[in-house]
C-alpha positions as CSV (number, residue, x, y, z in Angstrom):
1,M,129.9,120.7,147.2
2,S,126.1,120.6,147.5
3,K,124.1,123.7,146.8
4,T,122.1,125.4,149.6
5,A,118.5,126.4,149.8
6,R,119.5,130.1,149.4
7,E,121.2,129.3,146.1
8,I,118.2,127.6,144.5
9,M,115.3,129.4,146.1
10,T,112.9,131.8,144.5
11,E,113.5,135.2,146.2
12,G,111.1,138.0,146.9
13,C,108.1,135.9,147.8
14,E,105.1,137.8,148.9
15,C,103.1,137.0,152.1
16,A,99.5,137.0,153.0
17,G,99.1,138.8,156.2
18,E,97.5,136.8,159.1
19,N,94.8,139.5,159.4
20,D,94.1,139.7,155.7
21,S,90.8,138.4,154.5
22,I,90.6,135.1,152.5
23,A,89.1,137.1,149.6
24,D,92.2,139.4,149.6
25,A,94.6,136.4,149.8
26,A,92.7,134.7,146.9
27,K,93.1,137.9,144.8
28,K,96.8,138.1,145.6
29,L,97.3,134.4,144.6
30,K,95.6,135.1,141.3
31,E,97.6,138.3,140.6
32,L,100.8,136.5,141.3
33,G,99.8,133.4,139.4
34,V,100.6,131.0,142.3
35,G,98.8,128.4,144.2
36,S,100.2,129.1,147.6
37,M,102.0,131.7,149.7
38,P,103.4,132.1,153.1
39,I,101.3,133.6,155.9
40,C,103.2,136.3,157.8
41,G,102.2,137.6,161.2
42,E,102.1,141.1,162.6
43,D,105.4,140.2,164.2
44,D,106.9,139.5,160.8
45,R,107.2,135.8,161.7
46,L,106.0,133.0,159.4
47,K,102.7,131.6,160.6
48,G,102.1,129.0,157.9
49,M,101.2,128.6,154.3
50,I,97.9,129.2,152.6
51,T,96.9,127.4,149.4
52,D,94.2,127.8,146.8
53,R,93.0,124.3,148.0
54,D,92.7,125.6,151.6
55,I,90.5,128.4,150.4
56,V,88.2,126.1,148.5
57,T,88.0,123.3,151.1
58,K,88.0,125.3,154.3
59,V,86.1,128.4,153.3
60,V,84.1,128.1,150.1
61,A,83.0,124.5,150.5
62,E,81.9,125.2,154.1
63,G,79.8,128.1,153.1
64,R,82.0,130.6,155.0
65,D,82.3,134.2,153.8
66,P,85.8,134.7,152.2
67,S,85.7,138.5,153.0
68,S,85.2,137.9,156.8
69,V,87.4,134.8,157.4
70,K,91.0,135.8,158.2
71,V,94.0,134.1,156.6
72,G,95.5,133.4,160.0
73,E,92.5,131.1,160.8
74,L,93.8,128.6,158.1
75,G,97.5,128.5,159.3
76,E,97.7,125.2,161.1
77,G,100.5,124.2,163.4
78,K,104.1,125.1,163.1
79,P,105.1,125.7,159.4
80,V,107.5,123.4,157.8
81,T,110.6,125.4,156.7
82,I,114.2,125.1,155.7
83,G,117.2,127.2,156.7
84,A,118.8,129.3,154.0
85,D,122.1,127.6,154.5
86,D,120.7,124.0,154.6
87,S,121.6,121.8,151.7
88,V,119.4,120.8,148.7
89,T,119.6,117.3,150.1
90,E,118.1,118.5,153.4
91,A,115.3,120.3,151.5
92,I,114.5,117.1,149.6
93,K,114.4,115.1,152.9
94,T,112.2,117.7,154.5
95,M,109.8,117.9,151.6
96,T,109.5,114.1,151.4
97,E,109.1,113.7,155.2
98,H,106.3,116.4,155.4
99,Q,104.7,115.7,152.0
100,V,105.0,119.4,150.9
101,R,105.7,120.8,147.5
102,R,107.1,124.2,148.7
103,L,109.3,125.1,151.6
104,P,109.6,128.6,153.0
105,V,113.3,129.5,153.4
106,I,114.2,131.2,156.7
107,D,117.3,133.1,157.6
108,G,117.2,133.6,161.4
109,H,113.5,134.5,161.7
110,E,113.2,136.3,158.4
111,L,111.5,134.7,155.4
112,V,113.9,135.1,152.5
113,G,112.4,132.9,149.8
114,I,110.7,129.7,148.8
115,V,112.1,126.4,147.5
116,S,109.6,124.6,145.2
117,Q,109.7,121.2,143.6
118,A,110.6,123.0,140.4
119,D,113.6,124.6,142.0
120,I,114.7,121.2,143.2
121,A,114.1,119.7,139.7
122,K,116.5,122.3,138.2
123,N,119.2,121.9,140.7
124,A,119.3,118.3,142.2
125,E,120.5,115.0,140.9
126,E,117.9,113.2,138.6
127,D,117.5,110.3,141.0
128,D,116.8,112.6,143.9
129,V,114.2,114.5,141.9
130,G,112.4,111.3,140.9
131,E,112.3,110.1,144.5
132,L,111.0,113.5,145.7
133,V,108.2,113.7,143.1
134,G,107.2,110.0,143.7
135,A,107.0,110.5,147.5
136,I,105.0,113.7,147.3
137,S,102.7,112.5,144.6
138,Q,101.5,109.7,146.9
139,A,100.2,112.3,149.4
């Protein structure tokens, strides 16, 4: 039987609040030693993901003030997610289709973790991992 997203995910992921400043989000990314994190709204719903690259290209490179730009301004469109009880195969398919390296894991409307490429690499068949890395690396 195939493992589920819940079984391989990294639990306890922290969010950047949609009303936090980009400067605060950047500090949180640094403190956690990560390159991205989910954006959570005031309603505790997932609003998107913010990456260190977003901060550089959409704020710093455009000369915007990181202490006055809100994180929610960078959350674009509906976030790509996976259900907690979805299979690892489904996670691979979703990551490949949407060219993402991390998937927020949702149980109902609650964010319960993140599945990363590394989580997949540790838990999936070798051929599937190679296909995933190849597909995402072309992005």
